[in-house]
DSSP file (Angstrom, degrees, kcal/mol; ACC not computed):
  #  RESIDUE AA STRUCTURE BP1 BP2  ACC     N-H-->O    O-->H-N    N-H-->O    O-->H-N    TCO  KAPPA ALPHA  PHI   PSI    X-CA   Y-CA   Z-CA
    1    1 A M              0   0    0      0, 0.0     2,-0.3     0, 0.0     0, 0.0   0.000 360.0 360.0 360.0 134.0   10.2  -31.9   15.6
    2    2 A Y        -     0   0    0      0, 0.0     2,-0.4     0, 0.0     0, 0.0  -0.639 360.0-170.6 -84.0 135.1    8.6  -33.6   12.7
    3    3 A R        -     0   0    0     -2,-0.3     2,-0.1     3,-0.0     5,-0.0  -0.973  14.3-136.0-126.8 142.7    5.8  -31.8   10.8
    4    4 A T    >>  -     0   0    0     -2,-0.4     3,-1.1     1,-0.1     4,-0.6  -0.419  32.6-103.9 -87.2 168.5    3.6  -33.1    8.1
    5    5 A D  H >> S+     0   0    0      1,-0.3     3,-0.9     2,-0.2     4,-0.6   0.803 118.6  66.6 -63.4 -27.8    2.7  -31.2    4.9
    6    6 A D  H >4 S+     0   0    0      1,-0.3     3,-0.6     2,-0.2    -1,-0.3   0.806  94.0  58.6 -64.0 -28.8   -0.7  -30.4    6.4
    7    7 A D  H <4 S+     0   0    0     -3,-1.1    -1,-0.3     1,-0.2    -2,-0.2   0.752 103.9  52.4 -70.2 -23.2    1.0  -28.3    9.1
    8    8 A L  H << S+     0   0    0     -3,-0.9     2,-0.3    -4,-0.6    -1,-0.2   0.577  86.5 101.0 -90.4 -11.4    2.5  -26.1    6.4
    9    9 A V  S << S-     0   0    0     -4,-0.6     2,-0.5    -3,-0.6    -3,-0.0  -0.562  79.7-117.4 -79.6 135.5   -0.8  -25.4    4.5
   10   10 A N        -     0   0    0     -2,-0.3    -1,-0.1     1,-0.1    -2,-0.1  -0.613  23.6-162.4 -70.5 122.0   -2.4  -22.0    5.1
   11   11 A K        +     0   0    0     -2,-0.5     2,-0.3    -4,-0.1    -1,-0.1   0.472  55.0 107.1 -89.3  -1.9   -5.8  -22.8    6.7
   12   12 A Q  S    S-     0   0    0      1,-0.1     2,-0.4     2,-0.0    -2,-0.1  -0.611  77.3-116.8 -80.5 135.1   -7.3  -19.5    6.0
   13   13 A D     >  -     0   0    0     -2,-0.3     4,-2.2     1,-0.2     5,-0.2  -0.565  17.8-147.4 -71.4 125.5   -9.9  -19.4    3.2
   14   14 A H  H  > S+     0   0    0     -2,-0.4     4,-2.2     1,-0.2     5,-0.2   0.877  96.3  49.1 -64.4 -40.3   -8.7  -17.2    0.4
   15   15 A V  H  > S+     0   0    0      2,-0.2     4,-2.6     1,-0.2    -1,-0.2   0.913 111.6  48.7 -67.6 -42.1  -12.1  -16.0   -0.6
   16   16 A A  H  > S+     0   0    0      1,-0.2     4,-2.3     2,-0.2    -2,-0.2   0.892 111.7  50.3 -65.3 -39.0  -13.1  -15.1    3.0
   17   17 A A  H  X S+     0   0    0     -4,-2.2     4,-2.2     2,-0.2    -2,-0.2   0.906 111.7  48.0 -65.0 -42.1   -9.8  -13.2    3.4
   18   18 A F  H  X S+     0   0    0     -4,-2.2     4,-2.3     2,-0.2    -2,-0.2   0.935 113.2  46.9 -63.2 -47.4  -10.4  -11.3    0.2
   19   19 A L  H  X S+     0   0    0     -4,-2.6     4,-2.4     1,-0.2    -2,-0.2   0.872 111.8  51.1 -63.9 -37.8  -14.0  -10.4    1.1
   20   20 A D  H  X S+     0   0    0     -4,-2.3     4,-2.6     2,-0.2    -1,-0.2   0.918 110.8  47.9 -66.0 -43.0  -13.0   -9.4    4.6
   21   21 A A  H  X S+     0   0    0     -4,-2.2     4,-2.0     1,-0.2    -2,-0.2   0.888 112.5  49.8 -65.3 -38.8  -10.2   -7.1    3.3
   22   22 A K  H  X S+     0   0    0     -4,-2.3     4,-2.1     2,-0.2    -2,-0.2   0.914 111.8  47.9 -64.6 -43.7  -12.7   -5.6    0.8
   23   23 A R  H  X S+     0   0    0     -4,-2.4     4,-2.5     1,-0.2     5,-0.2   0.935 112.1  48.5 -62.7 -47.3  -15.3   -5.0    3.5
   24   24 A R  H  X S+     0   0    0     -4,-2.6     4,-2.1     1,-0.2    -1,-0.2   0.855 110.9  51.8 -62.9 -35.0  -12.7   -3.4    5.8
   25   25 A N  H  X S+     0   0    0     -4,-2.0     4,-1.9     2,-0.2    -1,-0.2   0.898 109.8  48.7 -68.2 -40.6  -11.5   -1.2    3.0
   26   26 A E  H  X S+     0   0    0     -4,-2.1     4,-1.0     2,-0.2    -2,-0.2   0.897 112.6  48.2 -66.1 -40.4  -15.0    0.0    2.2
   27   27 A E  H  < S+     0   0    0     -4,-2.5     3,-0.5     1,-0.2     4,-0.3   0.899 111.7  50.2 -66.0 -39.4  -15.7    0.8    5.9
   28   28 A G  H >< S+     0   0    0     -4,-2.1     3,-1.6    32,-0.2     4,-0.3   0.838 100.6  63.9 -67.1 -32.8  -12.4    2.6    6.1
   29   29 A R  H >< S+     0   0    0     -4,-1.9     3,-1.4     1,-0.3    -1,-0.2   0.845  94.8  60.7 -59.1 -34.8  -13.2    4.7    3.0
   30   30 A N  T 3< S+     0   0    0     -4,-1.0    -1,-0.3    -3,-0.5    -2,-0.2   0.621  92.8  66.7 -70.6 -12.3  -16.1    6.2    4.9
   31   31 A L  T <  S+     0   0    0     -3,-1.6     2,-0.3    -4,-0.3    -1,-0.3   0.565  94.8  69.8 -82.2  -9.4  -13.8    7.7    7.5
   32   32 A Y  S <  S-     0   0    0     -3,-1.4     2,-0.0    -4,-0.3    77,-0.0  -0.826  79.5-119.9-117.0 148.6  -12.1   10.1    5.1
   33   33 A S     >  -     0   0    0     -2,-0.3     4,-2.2     1,-0.1     5,-0.2  -0.270  35.4-104.4 -74.9 168.4  -13.3   13.2    3.2
   34   34 A D  H  > S+     0   0    0      1,-0.2     4,-2.4     2,-0.2     5,-0.1   0.859 122.0  54.3 -63.0 -35.9  -13.4   13.4   -0.5
   35   35 A E  H  > S+     0   0    0      2,-0.2     4,-2.2     1,-0.2    -1,-0.2   0.896 108.7  47.8 -66.2 -40.4  -10.3   15.6   -0.5
   36   36 A E  H  > S+     0   0    0      2,-0.2     4,-2.1     1,-0.2    -2,-0.2   0.896 112.3  49.3 -67.0 -40.0   -8.4   13.0    1.5
   37   37 A V  H  X S+     0   0    0     -4,-2.2     4,-2.3     2,-0.2    -2,-0.2   0.910 110.8  50.6 -64.6 -41.7   -9.5   10.2   -0.8
   38   38 A Q  H  X S+     0   0    0     -4,-2.4     4,-2.3     1,-0.2    -2,-0.2   0.904 108.9  51.2 -63.0 -41.1   -8.5   12.3   -3.8
   39   39 A A  H  X S+     0   0    0     -4,-2.2     4,-2.2     1,-0.2    -1,-0.2   0.894 110.4  49.9 -62.4 -40.2   -5.0   12.9   -2.3
   40   40 A G  H  X S+     0   0    0     -4,-2.1     4,-2.2     2,-0.2    -2,-0.2   0.888 110.8  48.3 -64.9 -40.6   -4.7    9.1   -1.7
   41   41 A E  H  X S+     0   0    0     -4,-2.3     4,-2.0     2,-0.2    -2,-0.2   0.863 110.9  51.2 -69.5 -35.8   -5.6    8.4   -5.3
   42   42 A E  H  X S+     0   0    0     -4,-2.3     4,-2.0     2,-0.2    -2,-0.2   0.914 111.1  47.7 -66.0 -42.2   -3.2   11.0   -6.6
   43   43 A L  H  X S+     0   0    0     -4,-2.2     4,-2.8     1,-0.2     5,-0.2   0.909 109.8  53.0 -65.1 -40.4   -0.4    9.5   -4.6
   44   44 A K  H  X S+     0   0    0     -4,-2.2     4,-2.6     1,-0.2    -1,-0.2   0.904 108.0  51.3 -60.6 -40.6   -1.2    6.0   -5.8
   45   45 A A  H  X S+     0   0    0     -4,-2.0     4,-1.6     2,-0.2    -1,-0.2   0.901 111.4  47.3 -63.3 -40.9   -1.0    7.2   -9.4
   46   46 A Q  H  X S+     0   0    0     -4,-2.0     4,-1.5     2,-0.2    -2,-0.2   0.911 112.3  49.1 -65.6 -42.1    2.4    8.7   -8.7
   47   47 A V  H  X S+     0   0    0     -4,-2.8     4,-3.2     1,-0.2    -2,-0.2   0.898 109.1  53.0 -65.5 -39.1    3.6    5.5   -7.0
   48   48 A E  H  < S+     0   0    0     -4,-2.6    -1,-0.2     1,-0.2    -2,-0.2   0.831 104.6  56.3 -66.0 -31.2    2.3    3.5  -10.0
   49   49 A D  H >< S+     0   0    0     -4,-1.6     3,-0.5    -5,-0.2    -1,-0.2   0.896 116.0  36.3 -64.4 -39.4    4.3    5.6  -12.4
   50   50 A V  H 3< S+     0   0    0     -4,-1.5     2,-0.6     1,-0.2     3,-0.2   0.939 126.1  36.8 -77.7 -50.3    7.5    4.9  -10.5
   51   51 A Y  T >< S+     0   0    0     -4,-3.2     3,-1.7     1,-0.2    -1,-0.2  -0.356  71.1 144.0-101.3  51.5    6.8    1.2   -9.6
   52   52 A F  T <   +     0   0    0     -2,-0.6    -1,-0.2    -3,-0.5    -2,-0.1   0.654  69.8  57.3 -69.2 -14.3    5.0    0.3  -12.8
   53   53 A R  T 3  S+     0   0    0     -3,-0.2    -1,-0.3     2,-0.1     2,-0.2   0.537 103.5  67.1 -87.4  -7.6    6.5   -3.2  -12.7
   54   54 A R  S <  S-     0   0    0     -3,-1.7     2,-0.4    -6,-0.1    17,-0.1  -0.607  89.1-100.5-113.5 167.0    5.0   -3.9   -9.2
   55   55 A R        -     0   0    0     15,-0.5    15,-2.3    -2,-0.2     2,-0.4  -0.760  37.0-164.9 -87.2 133.6    1.6   -4.4   -7.7
   56   56 A V  E     -A   69   0A   0     -2,-0.4     2,-0.4    13,-0.2    13,-0.2  -0.975   3.6-168.8-125.1 132.7    0.3   -1.3   -5.9
   57   57 A F  E     -A   68   0A   0     11,-2.3    11,-2.5    -2,-0.4     2,-0.5  -0.944  13.7-149.4-124.1 143.3   -2.6   -1.3   -3.4
   58   58 A L  E     -A   67   0A   0     -2,-0.4     2,-0.4     9,-0.2     9,-0.2  -0.961  22.9-179.3-110.9 120.9   -4.6    1.5   -1.9
   59   59 A N  E     -A   66   0A   0      7,-3.3     7,-3.1    -2,-0.5     2,-0.8  -0.973  23.2-143.6-126.2 135.4   -6.0    0.7    1.6
   60   60 A Y  E     -A   65   0A   0     -2,-0.4   -32,-0.2     5,-0.2     5,-0.2  -0.869  28.1-178.6 -96.8 110.1   -8.1    2.9    3.9
   61   61 A R        -     0   0    0      3,-2.4   -30,-0.1    -2,-0.8   -36,-0.0  -0.432  41.3-100.1 -99.7 177.1   -7.0    2.2    7.5
   62   62 A D  S    S+     0   0    0      1,-0.2     3,-0.1    -2,-0.1    -1,-0.1   0.883 118.6  20.1 -66.6 -38.3   -8.4    3.7   10.7
   63   63 A N  S    S+     0   0    0      1,-0.2    46,-2.3    45,-0.0     2,-0.3   0.518 129.4  15.6-113.2  -7.6   -5.6    6.3   11.1
   64   64 A S  E     - B   0 108A   0     44,-0.2    -3,-2.4    46,-0.0     2,-0.5  -0.993  66.5-113.2-159.6 161.1   -4.1    6.6    7.7
   65   65 A I  E     -AB  60 107A   0     42,-2.4    42,-2.8    -2,-0.3     2,-0.4  -0.908  40.4-156.6 -97.3 127.6   -4.5    5.9    4.0
   66   66 A A  E     -AB  59 106A   0     -7,-3.1    -7,-3.3    -2,-0.5     2,-0.5  -0.899  16.0-166.5-114.2 133.5   -1.8    3.4    3.0
   67   67 A I  E     -AB  58 105A   0     38,-2.4    38,-2.8    -2,-0.4     2,-0.4  -0.979  18.4-162.0-115.2 117.7   -0.4    2.8   -0.5
   68   68 A K  E     -AB  57 104A   0    -11,-2.5   -11,-2.3    -2,-0.5     2,-0.5  -0.864  11.1-163.5-109.4 132.2    1.5   -0.5   -0.6
   69   69 A V  E     -AB  56 103A   0     34,-3.0    34,-1.9    -2,-0.4     2,-0.4  -0.959  16.8-144.9-111.0 123.2    4.1   -1.5   -3.2
   70   70 A T  E    S- B   0 102A   0    -15,-2.3   -15,-0.5    -2,-0.5    32,-0.2  -0.716  70.1  -6.3 -92.6 139.0    4.9   -5.2   -3.3
   71   71 A A  S    S-     0   0    0     30,-2.7    -1,-0.2    -2,-0.4    31,-0.2   0.873  78.3-169.1  51.6  53.1    8.4   -6.6   -4.0
   72   72 A P        -     0   0    0      0, 0.0     2,-0.3     0, 0.0    -1,-0.1  -0.392   2.7-155.7 -69.6 150.9   10.1   -3.3   -5.0
   73   73 A K    >   -     0   0    0      1,-0.1     3,-1.2    -2,-0.1     4,-0.5  -0.852  29.2-114.3-123.4 159.4   13.5   -3.5   -6.6
   74   74 A V  G >  S+     0   0    0     -2,-0.3     3,-1.4     1,-0.3     4,-0.3   0.823 112.6  69.9 -60.7 -31.9   16.4   -1.1   -6.7
   75   75 A L  G >  S+     0   0    0      1,-0.3     3,-1.3     2,-0.2    -1,-0.3   0.825  89.7  62.2 -55.8 -33.2   15.9   -0.9  -10.5
   76   76 A D  G X  S+     0   0    0     -3,-1.2     3,-1.2     1,-0.3    -1,-0.3   0.774  92.0  64.5 -66.6 -25.8   12.6    1.0   -9.8
   77   77 A T  G <  S+     0   0    0     -3,-1.4    -1,-0.3    -4,-0.5    -2,-0.2   0.575  88.4  69.6 -75.8  -8.2   14.5    3.9   -8.2
   78   78 A Y  G <  S+     0   0    0     -3,-1.3    -1,-0.2    -4,-0.3    -2,-0.2   0.523  73.0 110.3 -86.0  -5.2   16.3    4.7  -11.5
   79   79 A A  S X  S-     0   0    0     -3,-1.2     3,-1.7    -4,-0.2     4,-0.5  -0.450  76.2-128.7 -67.9 141.3   13.0    6.0  -13.0
   80   80 A P  T >> S+     0   0    0      0, 0.0     4,-0.7     0, 0.0     3,-0.6   0.781 107.8  62.6 -63.5 -24.4   13.0    9.7  -13.6
   81   81 A E  H 3> S+     0   0    0      1,-0.2     4,-2.4     2,-0.2     5,-0.2   0.659  84.9  77.9 -74.0 -14.1    9.6    9.9  -11.7
   82   82 A Y  H <> S+     0   0    0     -3,-1.7     4,-2.4     1,-0.2    -1,-0.2   0.894  92.0  49.9 -64.4 -40.1   11.3    8.6   -8.5
   83   83 A A  H <> S+     0   0    0     -3,-0.6     4,-2.2    -4,-0.5    -1,-0.2   0.895 111.2  49.5 -64.4 -40.4   12.9   12.0   -7.7
   84   84 A E  H  X S+     0   0    0     -4,-0.7     4,-2.4     2,-0.2    -2,-0.2   0.915 111.1  49.4 -64.8 -42.2    9.5   13.7   -8.2
   85   85 A L  H  X S+     0   0    0     -4,-2.4     4,-2.6     2,-0.2    -2,-0.2   0.908 110.1  51.3 -62.5 -42.7    7.8   11.2   -5.9
   86   86 A T  H  X S+     0   0    0     -4,-2.4     4,-2.2     2,-0.2    -2,-0.2   0.922 111.4  46.7 -62.4 -44.3   10.5   11.7   -3.3
   87   87 A K  H  X S+     0   0    0     -4,-2.2     4,-2.4     2,-0.2    -2,-0.2   0.903 113.0  50.0 -63.3 -41.8   10.0   15.5   -3.3
   88   88 A Y  H  X S+     0   0    0     -4,-2.4     4,-1.5     2,-0.2    -2,-0.2   0.916 111.0  48.7 -63.4 -44.0    6.2   15.1   -3.2
   89   89 A V  H  <>S+     0   0    0     -4,-2.6     5,-2.3     1,-0.2     4,-0.2   0.906 113.9  46.0 -63.8 -43.1    6.4   12.7   -0.2
   90   90 A E  H ><5S+     0   0    0     -4,-2.2     3,-0.9     1,-0.2    -2,-0.2   0.899 112.5  49.7 -68.7 -40.2    8.8   15.0    1.7
   91   91 A S  H 3<5S+     0   0    0     -4,-2.4    -1,-0.2     1,-0.2    -2,-0.2   0.765 114.8  43.8 -71.7 -24.6    6.8   18.2    1.0
   92   92 A H  T 3<5S-     0   0    0     -4,-1.5    -1,-0.2    -5,-0.2    -2,-0.2   0.255 108.8-118.6-104.4  11.8    3.5   16.6    2.1
   93   93 A N  T < 5 +     0   0    0     -3,-0.9     2,-0.5    -4,-0.2    15,-0.4   0.905  52.6 164.4  52.7  48.5    4.8   14.9    5.3
   94   94 A I      < -     0   0    0     -5,-2.3     2,-0.2    -6,-0.1    -1,-0.2  -0.847  32.7-132.6 -96.1 127.5    3.9   11.5    4.1
   95   95 A S  E     -C  106   0A   0     11,-1.6    11,-3.0    -2,-0.5     2,-0.5  -0.569  15.4-155.1 -84.0 145.3    5.6    8.7    6.0
   96   96 A V  E     -C  105   0A   0     -2,-0.2     2,-0.6     9,-0.2     9,-0.2  -0.980   4.5-164.9-122.6 125.3    7.3    5.9    4.2
   97   97 A K  E     -C  104   0A   0      7,-3.0     7,-2.6    -2,-0.5     2,-0.7  -0.946   6.1-160.6-112.5 116.5    7.9    2.5    5.8
   98   98 A K  E     +C  103   0A   0     -2,-0.6     5,-0.2     5,-0.2     2,-0.2  -0.864  16.1 177.4-100.7 116.0   10.4    0.3    4.0
   99   99 A L        -     0   0    0      3,-2.9     3,-0.2    -2,-0.7    -2,-0.0  -0.514  45.7 -92.7-106.9 177.7   10.0   -3.4    4.8
  100  100 A A  S    S+     0   0    0      1,-0.2     3,-0.1    -2,-0.2    -1,-0.0   0.879 121.9  15.9 -60.9 -39.6   11.9   -6.4    3.6
  101  101 A K  S    S+     0   0    0      1,-0.1   -30,-2.7   -30,-0.1     2,-0.3   0.254 127.6  28.1-122.9  12.3    9.3   -7.2    0.8
  102  102 A S  E     -B   70   0A   0    -32,-0.2    -3,-2.9    -3,-0.2     2,-0.4  -0.992  57.2-134.2-162.3 165.9    7.3   -4.0    0.5
  103  103 A I  E     -BC  69  98A   0    -34,-1.9   -34,-3.0    -2,-0.3     2,-0.5  -0.998  21.3-163.2-126.6 133.7    7.2   -0.2    0.8
  104  104 A I  E     -BC  68  97A   0     -7,-2.6    -7,-3.0    -2,-0.4     2,-0.5  -0.976   4.9-158.9-123.4 123.6    4.2    1.4    2.4
  105  105 A F  E     -BC  67  96A   0    -38,-2.8   -38,-2.4    -2,-0.5     2,-0.5  -0.878  13.2-159.1 -97.3 128.0    3.3    5.1    2.1
  106  106 A H  E     -BC  66  95A   0    -11,-3.0   -11,-1.6    -2,-0.5     2,-0.7  -0.942  11.7-165.5-115.0 123.5    1.1    6.5    4.9
  107  107 A I  E     -B   65   0A   0    -42,-2.8   -42,-2.4    -2,-0.5   -13,-0.1  -0.934  29.9-130.5-101.8 114.4   -1.0    9.6    4.6
  108  108 A A  E     -B   64   0A   0     -2,-0.7   -44,-0.2   -15,-0.4     2,-0.2  -0.317  21.4-106.9 -68.9 146.2   -2.1   10.5    8.1
  109  109 A K              0   0    0    -46,-2.3    -1,-0.1     1,-0.1   -77,-0.1  -0.496 360.0 360.0 -70.9 138.7   -5.7   11.2    8.8
  110  110 A Q              0   0    0     -2,-0.2    -1,-0.1    -3,-0.1    -2,-0.1   0.417 360.0 360.0 -98.6 360.0   -6.4   14.9    9.4
């Protein structure tokens, strides 16, 4: 089937998508206590220490706080902080989802 270039263009408005994500994140923030938010920010800081070459995002979802690392590489696992992050994640029962182009750390809502 033949497709024109117009079929390949993303039709979603970038500004509207950004504002919607920001709004949803602010609404999700209200679902968590200050201690849970602090735990999410601490984990994000640890993840940024390991994956300092990558973009890291903190998102408040309905059931978990998610820290997303975009485009992680094997090179990042050679950092000395990687072992500390792994121990922290295992000791605090934080789930890690490894996808093709990202890693997502989930802190379950209590």
